[in-house]
TORPA-4810 file (N, C-alpha, C, O; in nm, 3 decimals):
<nodes>
NODE_1_12.196_9.993_11.049_12.137_9.888_10.957_12.020_9.882_10.993_12.006_9.906_11.112_M
NODE_2_11.912_9.855_10.929_11.769_9.848_10.908_11.717_9.677_10.878_11.624_9.641_10.806_S
NODE_3_11.809_9.592_10.957_11.757_9.440_10.892_11.604_9.423_10.914_11.522_9.375_10.836_A
NODE_4_11.586_9.473_11.035_11.440_9.438_11.080_11.322_9.478_10.981_11.204_9.446_10.986_D
NODE_5_11.379_9.546_10.901_11.295_9.638_10.829_11.283_9.546_10.671_11.370_9.464_10.643_L
NODE_6_11.159_9.574_10.570_11.197_9.532_10.444_11.252_9.622_10.376_11.236_9.737_10.418_P
NODE_7_11.328_9.605_10.262_11.393_9.714_10.126_11.302_9.669_10.031_11.267_9.556_9.997_L
NODE_8_11.262_9.814_9.984_11.182_9.805_9.875_11.311_9.858_9.731_11.376_9.963_9.723_V
NODE_9_11.310_9.776_9.667_11.461_9.828_9.557_11.393_9.861_9.434_11.296_9.802_9.387_C
NODE_10_11.471_9.990_9.371_11.470_10.043_9.265_11.572_9.986_9.183_11.653_9.908_9.234_D
NODE_11_11.579_10.022_9.042_11.637_9.960_8.946_11.793_9.959_8.999_11.866_9.861_9.008_T
NODE_12_11.829_10.123_9.037_11.970_10.142_9.066_12.050_10.042_9.179_12.157_9.984_9.165_S
NODE_13_11.993_10.044_9.250_12.027_9.920_9.390_12.094_9.766_9.299_12.205_9.712_9.295_L
NODE_14_11.980_9.744_9.245_12.019_9.583_9.196_12.104_9.579_9.060_12.173_9.483_9.024_L
NODE_15_12.085_9.706_8.990_12.205_9.708_8.874_12.347_9.731_8.914_12.444_9.658_8.893_L
NODE_16_12.342_9.859_8.984_12.508_9.843_9.061_12.556_9.728_9.144_12.661_9.663_9.143_Y
NODE_17_12.461_9.724_9.207_12.526_9.614_9.315_12.532_9.479_9.218_12.635_9.415_9.239_L
NODE_18_12.468_9.437_9.144_12.488_9.351_9.020_12.603_9.356_8.953_12.665_9.252_8.932_G
NODE_19_12.655_9.493_8.904_12.757_9.493_8.813_12.896_9.465_8.904_13.000_9.419_8.857_R
NODE_20_12.880_9.494_9.013_13.013_9.461_9.122_12.998_9.362_9.198_13.071_9.345_9.296_I
NODE_21_12.906_9.287_9.168_12.883_9.114_9.219_12.859_9.134_9.382_12.932_9.067_9.456_Q
NODE_22_12.785_9.200_9.428_12.755_9.225_9.553_12.610_9.243_9.573_12.559_9.330_9.642_H
NODE_23_12.550_9.155_9.508_12.381_9.148_9.550_12.380_9.074_9.655_12.303_9.125_9.737_L
NODE_24_12.436_8.961_9.701_12.481_8.914_9.806_12.415_8.979_9.957_12.333_8.933_10.038_H
NODE_25_12.485_9.095_9.952_12.476_9.182_10.046_12.319_9.200_10.121_12.287_9.198_10.240_L
NODE_26_12.228_9.221_9.984_12.100_9.235_10.016_12.052_9.178_10.135_12.017_9.234_10.239_L
NODE_27_12.056_9.031_10.098_11.948_8.975_10.222_12.002_8.936_10.367_11.936_8.900_10.465_P
NODE_28_12.180_8.960_10.349_12.230_8.966_10.472_12.187_9.114_10.531_12.226_9.131_10.646_L
NODE_29_12.112_9.226_10.471_12.120_9.328_10.558_11.983_9.365_10.570_11.948_9.451_10.651_M
NODE_30_11.901_9.307_10.492_11.734_9.315_10.519_11.680_9.187_10.481_11.708_9.114_10.386_Y
NODE_31_11.572_9.169_10.605_11.470_9.051_10.611_11.447_9.015_10.503_11.489_8.907_10.463_R
NODE_32_11.366_9.104_10.418_11.266_9.121_10.331_11.315_9.158_10.197_11.348_9.272_10.228_T
NODE_33_11.349_9.148_10.056_11.388_9.254_9.976_11.241_9.210_9.882_11.204_9.097_9.853_I
NODE_34_11.184_9.327_9.853_11.063_9.391_9.728_11.115_9.432_9.639_11.194_9.526_9.648_L
NODE_35_11.081_9.361_9.508_11.111_9.432_9.378_10.979_9.478_9.322_10.894_9.390_9.310_I
NODE_36_10.940_9.623_9.280_10.792_9.601_9.216_10.836_9.564_9.059_10.949_9.551_9.010_P
NODE_37_10.699_9.551_8.998_10.718_9.520_8.868_10.790_9.618_8.768_10.897_9.602_8.710_E
NODE_38_10.706_9.720_8.765_10.804_9.795_8.687_10.968_9.833_8.709_11.026_9.900_8.624_P
NODE_39_11.040_9.783_8.832_11.164_9.784_8.811_11.225_9.644_8.750_11.337_9.620_8.706_V
NODE_40_11.124_9.573_8.763_11.163_9.427_8.659_11.166_9.444_8.540_11.269_9.407_8.484_V
NODE_41_11.075_9.494_8.472_11.086_9.575_8.362_11.176_9.679_8.275_11.202_9.690_8.155_F
NODE_42_11.209_9.747_8.389_11.335_9.832_8.345_11.493_9.772_8.322_11.589_9.809_8.255_E
NODE_43_11.462_9.647_8.424_11.588_9.548_8.422_11.571_9.492_8.304_11.677_9.462_8.248_L
NODE_44_11.475_9.467_8.249_11.484_9.345_8.131_11.514_9.451_7.989_11.571_9.418_7.885_D
NODE_45_11.469_9.553_8.015_11.496_9.678_7.909_11.647_9.674_7.915_11.713_9.633_7.819_V
NODE_46_11.696_9.710_8.013_11.889_9.683_8.044_11.950_9.573_8.012_12.066_9.581_7.972_G
NODE_47_11.894_9.464_8.022_11.911_9.326_7.964_11.909_9.275_7.826_11.951_9.170_7.778_R
NODE_48_11.847_9.381_7.771_11.810_9.343_7.612_11.944_9.459_7.534_11.972_9.459_7.414_S
NODE_49_12.005_9.542_7.634_12.094_9.615_7.591_12.238_9.542_7.613_12.325_9.528_7.527_L
NODE_50_12.243_9.499_7.746_12.357_9.485_7.817_12.317_9.327_7.889_12.241_9.321_7.985_Q
NODE_51_12.373_9.219_7.835_12.339_9.120_7.901_12.382_9.069_8.025_12.339_8.957_8.054_S
NODE_52_12.471_9.138_8.122_12.520_9.113_8.246_12.413_9.181_8.320_12.437_9.183_8.441_N
NODE_53_12.284_9.247_8.282_12.202_9.311_8.366_12.126_9.197_8.459_12.091_9.096_8.398_V
NODE_54_12.101_9.200_8.579_12.063_9.124_8.662_11.929_9.081_8.636_11.853_9.173_8.604_V
NODE_55_11.887_8.982_8.640_11.733_8.954_8.622_11.654_8.942_8.782_11.718_8.875_8.863_D
NODE_56_11.554_8.986_8.819_11.531_8.948_8.950_11.473_8.858_9.002_11.470_8.829_9.122_P
NODE_57_11.413_8.797_8.896_11.329_8.678_8.877_11.428_8.544_8.931_11.376_8.447_8.986_R
NODE_58_11.553_8.554_8.911_11.643_8.482_8.963_11.701_8.474_9.071_11.762_8.375_9.113_E
NODE_59_11.682_8.606_9.140_11.732_8.613_9.272_11.640_8.534_9.375_11.523_8.571_9.369_L
NODE_60_11.662_8.446_9.457_11.616_8.360_9.530_11.555_8.431_9.632_11.446_8.391_9.674_G
NODE_61_11.607_8.533_9.682_11.589_8.635_9.779_11.496_8.717_9.779_11.441_8.763_9.880_F
NODE_62_11.462_8.751_9.630_11.397_8.873_9.653_11.218_8.833_9.592_11.185_8.734_9.527_A
NODE_63_11.128_8.949_9.639_10.972_8.902_9.626_10.940_8.988_9.503_10.985_9.100_9.527_I
NODE_64_10.891_8.987_9.401_10.850_9.046_9.296_10.701_9.094_9.322_10.609_9.011_9.319_I
NODE_65_10.676_9.229_9.346_10.537_9.250_9.395_10.509_9.350_9.336_10.591_9.434_9.298_K
NODE_66_10.368_9.356_9.318_10.318_9.454_9.226_10.264_9.591_9.321_10.234_9.572_9.439_A
NODE_67_10.257_9.705_9.271_10.258_9.826_9.362_10.096_9.871_9.294_10.078_9.885_9.173_A
NODE_68_9.999_9.886_9.388_9.855_9.904_9.350_9.867_10.044_9.247_9.909_10.156_9.276_S
NODE_69_9.832_10.009_9.158_9.801_10.139_9.075_9.710_10.279_9.148_9.747_10.395_9.131_Q
NODE_70_9.606_10.247_9.215_9.567_10.337_9.270_9.618_10.427_9.379_9.580_10.538_9.416_V
NODE_71_9.739_10.330_9.427_9.821_10.433_9.534_9.959_10.482_9.436_10.039_10.558_9.491_D
NODE_72_9.978_10.452_9.335_10.078_10.511_9.260_9.999_10.647_9.180_10.069_10.746_9.160_I
NODE_73_9.881_10.649_9.144_9.795_10.767_9.115_9.743_10.851_9.236_9.681_10.957_9.223_E
NODE_74_9.780_10.787_9.364_9.739_10.916_9.478_9.885_10.981_9.514_9.890_11.057_9.611_R
NODE_75_9.980_10.961_9.455_10.096_11.011_9.504_10.081_11.131_9.458_10.031_11.144_9.346_L
NODE_76_10.123_11.255_9.539_10.138_11.399_9.445_10.219_11.413_9.356_10.329_11.357_9.349_P
NODE_77_10.157_11.513_9.258_10.240_11.514_9.143_10.384_11.489_9.130_10.453_11.560_9.203_S
NODE_78_10.438_11.416_9.065_10.582_11.440_9.014_10.635_11.431_8.905_10.553_11.451_8.815_N
NODE_79_10.748_11.407_8.865_10.796_11.389_8.735_10.907_11.267_8.748_11.017_11.275_8.693_R
NODE_80_10.871_11.163_8.821_10.967_11.037_8.832_10.916_10.946_8.730_10.811_10.957_8.666_L
NODE_81_11.012_10.844_8.725_11.011_10.702_8.642_10.904_10.638_8.718_10.863_10.672_8.829_G
NODE_82_10.863_10.540_8.643_10.784_10.446_8.669_10.825_10.349_8.756_10.740_10.309_8.836_A
NODE_83_10.931_10.302_8.759_11.034_10.240_8.872_11.009_10.317_8.994_10.922_10.277_9.071_G
NODE_84_11.081_10.436_9.022_11.047_10.489_9.159_10.927_10.523_9.187_10.901_10.497_9.304_E
NODE_85_10.824_10.579_9.117_10.685_10.613_9.169_10.655_10.474_9.230_10.626_10.475_9.350_R
NODE_86_10.658_10.342_9.159_10.626_10.230_9.223_10.693_10.205_9.344_10.622_10.170_9.438_S
NODE_87_10.844_10.217_9.368_10.886_10.213_9.496_10.825_10.234_9.577_10.765_10.155_9.651_V
NODE_88_10.830_10.413_9.580_10.749_10.485_9.680_10.615_10.457_9.703_10.559_10.498_9.805_I
NODE_89_10.545_10.377_9.600_10.406_10.396_9.660_10.385_10.260_9.757_10.321_10.257_9.862_A
NODE_90_10.468_10.130_9.683_10.458_10.002_9.782_10.530_10.055_9.894_10.452_10.048_9.989_L
NODE_91_10.630_10.102_9.929_10.664_10.148_10.056_10.602_10.246_10.144_10.633_10.266_10.261_A
NODE_92_10.508_10.305_10.074_10.377_10.378_10.156_10.280_10.276_10.200_10.223_10.280_10.309_R
NODE_93_10.262_10.176_10.104_10.135_10.080_10.108_10.174_9.980_10.240_10.104_9.937_10.332_E
NODE_94_10.318_9.963_10.207_10.349_9.847_10.309_10.363_9.947_10.445_10.292_9.924_10.543_I
NODE_95_10.430_10.023_10.446_10.480_10.087_10.565_10.600_10.026_10.636_10.636_9.909_10.623_G
NODE_96_10.660_10.122_10.718_10.737_10.067_10.801_10.882_9.976_10.682_10.927_9.863_10.700_A
NODE_97_10.909_10.045_10.601_10.980_9.960_10.506_11.108_10.099_10.483_11.108_10.213_10.529_V
NODE_98_11.201_10.033_10.401_11.363_10.164_10.337_11.295_10.121_10.219_11.255_10.010_10.185_V
NODE_99_11.292_10.236_10.162_11.291_10.271_9.987_11.393_10.286_9.964_11.460_10.374_10.018_A
NODE_100_11.437_10.209_9.877_11.596_10.197_9.811_11.608_10.287_9.700_11.571_10.240_9.592_G
NODE_101_11.651_10.408_9.702_11.654_10.496_9.560_11.762_10.569_9.574_11.810_10.613_9.678_L
NODE_102_11.816_10.587_9.422_11.911_10.661_9.408_11.915_10.803_9.383_11.988_10.889_9.431_D
NODE_103_11.801_10.812_9.279_11.784_10.923_9.218_11.766_11.005_9.297_11.709_10.974_9.402_D
NODE_104_11.805_11.128_9.274_11.803_11.256_9.427_11.671_11.317_9.392_11.600_11.335_9.491_R
NODE_105_11.630_11.348_9.300_11.470_11.343_9.302_11.360_11.271_9.355_11.264_11.313_9.419_Q
NODE_106_11.390_11.153_9.316_11.331_11.048_9.418_11.354_11.026_9.563_11.274_10.973_9.642_A
NODE_107_11.427_11.055_9.579_11.487_11.063_9.751_11.437_11.148_9.800_11.362_11.110_9.890_R
NODE_108_11.440_11.285_9.781_11.383_11.389_9.851_11.237_11.400_9.805_11.180_11.486_9.872_L
NODE_109_11.135_11.327_9.690_11.030_11.353_9.733_10.968_11.248_9.780_10.845_11.249_9.780_F
NODE_110_11.045_11.122_9.835_11.012_10.986_9.925_11.032_11.066_10.049_10.951_11.033_10.135_A
NODE_111_11.116_11.165_10.088_11.150_11.155_10.248_11.056_11.274_10.240_11.014_11.295_10.354_I
NODE_112_11.004_11.363_10.152_10.908_11.447_10.201_10.774_11.363_10.198_10.679_11.428_10.242_S
NODE_113_10.744_11.241_10.159_10.645_11.193_10.205_10.688_11.090_10.344_10.621_10.993_10.378_L
NODE_114_10.774_11.120_10.391_10.798_11.053_10.552_10.876_10.917_10.553_10.904_10.848_10.651_G
NODE_115_10.908_10.892_10.411_10.964_10.747_10.425_11.110_10.764_10.437_11.173_10.868_10.415_L
NODE_116_11.164_10.638_10.480_11.305_10.574_10.521_11.356_10.568_10.372_11.278_10.538_10.282_T
NODE_117_11.482_10.595_10.350_11.549_10.588_10.216_11.689_10.574_10.202_11.760_10.662_10.250_V
NODE_118_11.743_10.473_10.142_11.861_10.436_10.136_11.935_10.414_9.984_11.873_10.346_9.902_K
NODE_119_12.022_10.451_9.958_12.087_10.461_9.832_12.204_10.317_9.848_12.220_10.248_9.948_G
NODE_120_12.273_10.305_9.715_12.360_10.199_9.696_12.482_10.272_9.804_12.546_10.203_9.883_V
NODE_121_12.494_10.388_9.794_12.609_10.397_9.887_12.591_10.413_10.031_12.676_10.396_10.117_V
NODE_122_12.477_10.447_10.045_12.435_10.422_10.219_12.425_10.231_10.272_12.455_10.173_10.377_G
NODE_123_12.380_10.195_10.169_12.432_10.033_10.177_12.528_10.001_10.171_12.539_9.907_10.249_L
NODE_124_12.658_10.028_10.101_12.792_9.980_10.128_12.849_10.059_10.289_12.951_10.012_10.340_V
NODE_125_12.788_10.157_10.348_12.825_10.215_10.406_12.783_10.117_10.536_12.856_10.070_10.623_V
NODE_126_12.647_10.105_10.518_12.616_9.970_10.609_12.695_9.870_10.603_12.749_9.821_10.703_D
NODE_127_12.707_9.840_10.521_12.778_9.694_10.522_12.901_9.721_10.537_12.962_9.616_10.557_A
NODE_128_12.960_9.797_10.538_13.141_9.839_10.617_13.082_9.814_10.745_13.105_9.707_10.801_K
NODE_129_13.005_9.904_10.802_12.998_9.902_10.949_12.949_9.765_11.015_12.992_9.725_11.124_R
NODE_130_12.875_9.712_10.955_12.846_9.548_11.025_12.935_9.440_10.949_12.906_9.323_10.924_A
NODE_131_13.041_9.503_10.923_13.142_9.366_10.903_13.136_9.297_10.793_13.209_9.200_10.775_G
NODE_132_13.036_9.343_10.694_13.003_9.218_10.594_13.094_9.257_10.467_13.091_9.183_10.369_L
NODE_133_13.189_9.396_10.467_13.283_9.357_10.352_13.387_9.436_10.431_13.359_9.492_10.537_I
NODE_134_13.502_9.439_10.377_13.617_9.463_10.435_13.688_9.599_10.414_13.775_9.644_10.489_P
NODE_135_13.634_9.668_10.290_13.662_9.806_10.279_13.527_9.847_10.166_13.476_9.782_10.075_S
NODE_136_13.493_10.015_10.233_13.387_10.051_10.153_13.445_10.112_10.062_13.368_10.140_9.970_A
NODE_137_13.571_10.153_10.044_13.646_10.226_9.945_13.653_10.159_9.833_13.649_10.217_9.725_A
NODE_138_13.666_10.024_9.847_13.717_9.942_9.701_13.597_9.928_9.644_13.600_9.933_9.521_D
NODE_139_13.462_9.907_9.707_13.330_9.891_9.660_13.308_10.028_9.599_13.279_10.030_9.480_L
NODE_140_13.316_10.122_9.652_13.270_10.260_9.614_13.359_10.299_9.475_13.310_10.350_9.374_L
NODE_141_13.456_10.275_9.488_13.579_10.278_9.355_13.509_10.176_9.241_13.498_10.208_9.123_E
NODE_142_13.468_10.053_9.293_13.412_9.971_9.171_13.274_10.005_9.123_13.226_9.953_9.023_S
NODE_143_13.220_10.082_9.185_13.058_10.126_9.157_13.110_10.249_9.044_13.080_10.248_8.925_L
NODE_144_13.192_10.354_9.110_13.202_10.434_9.002_13.306_10.393_8.845_13.323_10.475_8.754_R
NODE_145_13.361_10.260_8.845_13.439_10.228_8.759_13.320_10.144_8.649_13.342_10.109_8.533_Q
NODE_146_13.181_10.125_8.734_13.090_10.076_8.649_12.976_10.176_8.561_12.888_10.146_8.479_T
NODE_147_13.019_10.301_8.617_12.935_10.405_8.579_12.854_10.503_8.666_12.802_10.609_8.631_G
NODE_148_12.856_10.439_8.800_12.779_10.479_8.947_12.832_10.632_8.985_12.926_10.660_9.060_F
NODE_149_12.740_10.726_8.908_12.784_10.882_8.974_12.803_10.912_9.084_12.702_10.933_9.151_R
NODE_150_12.931_10.927_9.148_12.977_10.979_9.273_13.066_11.071_9.315_13.187_11.060_9.334_L
NODE_151_12.969_11.195_9.330_13.106_11.302_9.340_13.199_11.289_9.448_13.166_11.212_9.538_D
NODE_152_13.305_11.348_9.457_13.424_11.352_9.549_13.346_11.374_9.679_13.367_11.278_9.753_Q
NODE_153_13.247_11.482_9.745_13.230_11.534_9.876_13.146_11.414_9.925_13.149_11.396_10.046_Q
NODE_154_13.054_11.307_9.835_12.929_11.240_9.891_13.044_11.100_9.922_13.019_11.035_10.023_L
NODE_155_13.153_11.059_9.844_13.260_10.986_9.839_13.318_11.025_9.987_13.314_10.941_10.077_L
NODE_156_13.362_11.130_10.005_13.447_11.169_10.137_13.352_11.130_10.251_13.372_11.040_10.333_A
NODE_157_13.263_11.197_10.247_13.140_11.157_10.337_13.114_11.020_10.362_13.116_10.984_10.480_T
NODE_158_13.086_10.933_10.268_13.085_10.804_10.290_13.200_10.725_10.356_13.184_10.634_10.438_A
NODE_159_13.301_10.765_10.317_13.403_10.662_10.369_13.472_10.742_10.495_13.577_10.699_10.543_L
NODE_160_13.419_10.841_10.539_13.421_10.873_10.696_13.307_10.807_10.780_13.337_10.777_10.895_V
NODE_161_13.182_10.781_10.738_13.119_10.719_10.793_13.109_10.578_10.801_13.035_10.517_10.877_L
NODE_162_13.182_10.534_10.726_13.198_10.368_10.693_13.316_10.345_10.782_13.333_10.232_10.830_A
NODE_163_13.419_10.466_10.815_13.545_10.429_10.894_13.633_10.327_10.818_13.684_10.219_10.850_G
NODE_164_13.632_10.411_10.691_13.735_10.317_10.561_13.811_10.419_10.496_13.889_10.389_10.405_S
</nodes>
């Protein structure tokens, strides 16, 4: 676990942890939770379609922060969405952070830029290892039931790493 590092969250972390009622894990696992403005916008759009989508402005532990437009434009050419680009740009700007990303292309891009990346599955594994949850399997199954895509190989690997 990287509790000494800030976490810069993309939409999926907040959306899915919110859907399974486990957003409280974030401040237990990271000292600072940063949410780029485009991620807030993406969640606002989601909330206009489904009322149960988290509003980051209501999370007492989160800091909404703008990524520099210059830093976003300096990123190598990519096909990522605004939220993912802002997470990566903000993570690079701050340095020594964890970029919270689930999209495969975004994760690979961030890693290629030297960033540390953690997705929802990794957060669940870390939470289990830290004794913050009784079962990784239960949370991972809850994620799947809410629409989170999790293939069998990743699920099996996560369960082994979590020890549950």
